[in-house]
C-alpha positions as CSV (number, residue, x, y, z in Angstrom):
1,M,20.0,-6.8,33.8
2,P,20.9,-5.1,30.5
3,G,24.2,-3.2,30.2
4,T,27.6,-4.0,31.7
5,D,27.5,-6.0,35.0
6,Q,30.9,-4.8,36.2
7,A,32.3,-1.5,37.2
8,G,34.4,0.0,34.4
9,Q,36.9,2.8,34.3
10,A,35.6,5.9,32.7
11,G,37.4,7.4,29.8
12,A,35.1,7.0,26.8
13,G,34.0,10.6,26.8
14,N,31.5,12.7,28.8
15,D,33.7,12.2,31.9
16,G,33.4,15.8,33.1
17,I,30.7,16.4,35.7
18,L,29.3,19.5,37.2
19,A,27.4,18.3,40.3
20,I,25.0,20.8,42.0
21,W,22.8,20.4,45.0
22,H,20.8,23.4,46.3
23,D,17.5,24.7,47.8
24,C,15.0,27.2,46.6
25,A,13.7,30.1,48.7
26,A,10.2,29.5,49.9
27,G,7.5,31.1,47.7
28,Q,9.9,31.6,44.8
29,E,9.4,28.2,43.1
30,E,7.5,29.6,40.1
31,T,10.2,32.0,39.2
32,F,12.9,29.4,39.8
33,E,11.2,26.9,37.5
34,H,10.6,29.4,34.8
35,W,14.2,30.4,34.9
36,Y,15.5,26.8,34.7
37,Q,13.2,25.5,32.1
38,S,12.9,28.5,29.8
39,E,16.5,29.7,30.0
40,H,19.2,28.2,32.2
41,L,19.2,24.5,31.2
42,I,19.2,25.4,27.5
43,E,21.9,28.0,28.1
44,R,24.2,25.6,29.9
45,V,23.9,22.7,27.5
46,S,24.6,25.1,24.6
47,I,28.1,25.8,25.9
48,D,30.9,24.0,23.9
49,G,31.8,20.6,25.5
50,F,28.5,20.2,27.4
51,Q,26.6,17.1,26.4
52,R,23.7,16.6,28.8
53,G,21.9,18.1,31.8
54,R,19.6,16.2,34.2
55,R,17.4,17.9,36.8
56,Y,15.9,16.3,39.9
57,H,13.6,17.2,42.7
58,G,14.2,16.0,46.2
59,I,12.2,13.1,47.8
60,G,14.2,13.1,51.0
61,G,17.4,14.2,52.6
62,Y,20.2,16.6,51.7
63,R,19.1,19.5,49.4
64,Q,15.8,20.2,47.6
65,Y,17.2,19.9,44.1
66,F,20.0,18.0,42.4
67,T,21.3,18.8,38.9
68,Y,24.3,17.5,37.0
69,Y,25.8,18.3,33.7
70,E,28.0,15.9,31.6
71,T,30.8,17.4,29.6
72,D,33.3,15.9,27.2
73,C,36.0,16.3,29.9
74,P,36.4,18.3,33.2
75,Q,38.4,20.9,31.5
76,D,35.3,22.1,29.7
77,L,34.1,23.4,33.1
78,T,37.0,25.9,33.2
79,S,37.1,26.7,29.5
80,A,36.9,30.2,28.1
81,A,33.4,29.6,26.8
82,Y,32.1,28.4,30.1
83,L,33.8,31.2,32.1
84,A,32.5,33.8,29.7
85,R,29.0,32.5,30.4
86,V,29.2,32.5,34.2
87,N,30.8,36.0,34.2
88,D,28.0,37.5,32.1
89,P,24.7,36.3,33.8
90,T,21.4,37.2,32.2
91,P,19.0,39.5,34.1
92,L,16.9,36.6,35.1
93,T,20.0,34.6,36.3
94,R,21.0,37.6,38.4
95,Q,17.6,37.7,40.0
96,V,17.6,33.9,40.7
97,M,21.1,33.9,42.1
98,N,20.3,36.8,44.4
99,G,18.4,34.9,47.1
100,I,16.2,32.3,45.2
101,F,18.9,29.8,44.4
102,I,20.2,29.1,47.9
103,N,22.5,26.8,49.9
104,P,24.4,25.7,46.8
105,V,26.8,22.8,46.8
106,R,28.8,22.8,43.4
107,T,31.7,20.7,42.5
108,V,33.5,20.0,39.2
109,C,34.2,16.3,39.1
110,H,35.7,13.6,37.0
111,R,33.6,10.5,36.5
112,V,35.9,7.8,37.8
113,M,33.8,4.7,37.1
114,R,30.4,3.7,35.9
115,A,28.6,0.3,36.2
116,G,25.4,-0.5,34.3
117,G,24.1,1.0,31.1
118,L,20.6,2.3,32.0
119,D,19.3,5.5,33.5
120,G,16.4,5.1,36.0
121,A,13.7,7.6,37.1
122,V,15.1,8.1,40.6
123,A,18.6,8.9,41.8
124,V,20.4,8.4,45.2
125,T,23.4,10.5,45.8
126,G,25.9,9.9,48.6
127,I,28.5,12.6,49.4
128,V,32.1,11.4,49.8
129,D,34.3,13.6,51.8
130,N,37.7,13.1,50.2
131,A,39.7,11.3,47.5
132,G,40.4,8.4,49.9
133,G,36.7,7.9,50.4
134,V,36.2,7.8,46.6
135,A,38.9,5.2,46.2
136,A,37.3,3.0,48.9
137,W,34.0,3.0,46.9
138,Q,35.7,1.6,43.8
139,Q,35.5,-1.9,45.2
140,S,31.8,-1.5,45.9
141,L,30.4,-0.1,42.7
142,A,29.7,-3.3,40.9
143,E,28.1,-4.7,43.9
144,L,25.3,-2.2,43.6
145,L,24.1,-3.9,40.4
146,K,23.2,-6.9,42.4
147,H,20.3,-5.0,43.9
148,D,17.0,-5.4,42.0
149,G,15.8,-2.1,40.7
150,V,19.3,-0.6,40.2
151,A,19.8,0.8,36.7
152,S,23.4,2.0,37.0
153,A,25.9,3.5,39.4
154,E,28.6,6.1,39.1
155,L,31.6,7.3,41.1
156,W,32.6,10.9,40.8
157,Q,35.8,12.6,42.3
158,R,36.4,16.3,42.7
159,V,38.9,17.8,40.3
160,E,41.2,19.9,42.5
161,G,41.6,23.5,41.4
162,A,38.8,23.3,38.8
163,S,36.1,25.8,39.7
164,D,34.6,29.1,38.7
165,T,35.5,30.6,42.0
166,G,35.2,34.4,41.8
167,S,32.9,34.3,38.8
168,R,30.2,36.9,38.6
169,E,27.4,34.3,39.2
170,Q,29.2,33.0,42.3
171,Q,29.7,36.5,43.7
172,I,26.0,37.2,43.4
173,R,24.9,34.0,45.2
174,G,27.6,34.4,47.8
175,G,29.8,31.4,47.3
176,D,29.4,27.6,47.1
177,E,30.2,24.6,49.3
178,T,32.1,21.8,47.6
179,V,32.4,18.0,48.1
180,G,35.2,15.5,47.7
181,G,33.1,13.2,45.5
182,C,29.8,11.5,45.1
183,V,28.3,8.1,44.6
184,L,25.3,8.3,42.2
185,V,23.0,5.4,41.9
186,S,20.2,5.5,39.4
187,V,17.2,3.3,40.3
188,L,13.8,2.5,38.9
189,R,11.4,3.3,41.7
190,E,11.3,5.2,45.0
191,P,11.3,2.0,47.2
192,D,14.5,1.0,45.4
193,A,16.0,4.4,46.4
194,Q,15.1,3.8,50.0
195,T,16.9,0.4,49.9
196,I,20.0,1.9,48.3
197,A,20.1,4.9,50.8
198,A,20.1,2.4,53.7
199,W,22.8,0.3,51.9
200,M,25.0,3.5,51.6
201,Q,24.4,4.3,55.2
202,D,25.5,0.8,56.3
203,R,28.7,1.4,54.4
204,G,29.7,4.6,56.2
205,V,27.9,7.4,54.3
206,A,26.4,9.8,56.8
207,A,22.6,9.9,56.6
208,A,22.7,13.7,56.3
209,S,24.9,13.3,53.2
210,I,22.4,11.1,51.4
211,G,19.7,12.4,49.1
212,T,17.0,10.8,47.1
213,Y,15.7,12.6,43.9
214,A,13.0,12.1,41.3
215,L,13.9,13.0,37.8
216,L,12.3,16.2,36.4
217,C,13.8,16.4,33.0
218,E,16.8,15.8,30.8
219,L,18.2,17.8,28.0
220,R,20.8,16.4,25.6
221,R,22.9,18.6,23.3
222,R,21.5,16.7,20.2
223,D,18.0,17.9,21.2
224,L,18.8,21.6,21.6
225,D,17.1,22.5,18.4
226,L,13.9,21.0,19.7
227,A,14.1,22.8,23.0
228,T,14.6,26.3,21.7
């Protein structure tokens, strides 16, 4: 397949990751989508250091929604510009964070490795509990590319002490869960996602910690002028 066929160390930029899984309160989907598409995604990608945001809707397992943002480095997710934003939520953000955006799992991560150069239409995420679990996966990442239908795979590890704990946004939504890390596999089609989810489970990722997600949209910093 096109792209690299071996797992490589990250370090070429865009290695900061803000990983977010969450649910939406029943009956509030219209408000939630209006907020995310008309305001929130654009607002976040506009912050210095942010390069891309990708939104997904759940097909099965874990939370209803999965979103991640790529930044130049993890430190961008504790920068003055970022903290200023999360401490000054817009009126619509206040409304959404107060009971619409629910069951959040948010973690600042470092992209440890990436294998493959493509992005598929479906993502599989497997939650890793701790740094030891992340290290164990480093031997398996390249193996994922042997599966037909896999576009790429990434390994993320939590950055200790890097969070916006106590921010105004977090206070409104009532706090967040965090994870030790994540295996993200980008695949072409939903049946491919089912295969990879089973593969992850065989290698010790608990079924309850595996989610499959269909891509909703992507916004890159270079396209901000077109989105606003």
